[in-house]
Each structure stands twice: as C-alpha cells, then as structure tokens.
C-alpha positions, 0 to 999 in steps of 0.5 A: 424895878424902881419907880420914877419917884425913887429916882426923883427923890435922888434928883431932888438933891443931885439934879435931874442929870446927877451933875449937882453936888447934893446940898453943895457937899456931895461928889458929883455922881454924873459919869460914874459907872453902874458898878461904882454907884452900886458899891457906894449905895450898898456902902451907905446902906451898911455904913461902910461908905460915905463922907459929909453926906453919910448920915443923909444917904444912909437914911435914903437907902436903908429901905432899898433891897440890893436889887433896888440898888442895882436897878437904881445904879443902872438907871443913874449910870445911863444918864448922859 
C-alpha cells in the first residue's frame, strides 16, 4: 500500500481533494472513478497518455508499480 507521502505528492499540485487543475493546466481529477484514474496513470507511465502535463506526470509515476497505481487510483477516487 502506498504511503500518505505518495498521495501528498499528488495533492501538492492537484489539491488535497483533487479539485485543482495542477499548475493551472491539468484536468480536474476530482470525481473520476478509479478505473479512469488508473488508466491515465498507466498511460503516463508508458507514454501513451497525456496533454500539457505529460512530461511532468511521466516523471511522477515512472517509479510506481502497477499495484501502486491501482492503490493510488482507489484512494483518489474515494475522495469526495
């Protein structure tokens, strides 16, 4: 399971409840289901997904395992 520090790293740009556009450029992630979050994070990792923030996010997720990504997606999707 991922540490709170991993989630905090995301929240630094996306906001504590993921309602911010990261650096004013990203999509707002709040309200996404876990499957959509997981697919986007895996896409950033393999280079198949991303817009303005692709370079930044690829660096953020490259060290995460698929299990880490699934866990993170569940935690983010659970935020209301």
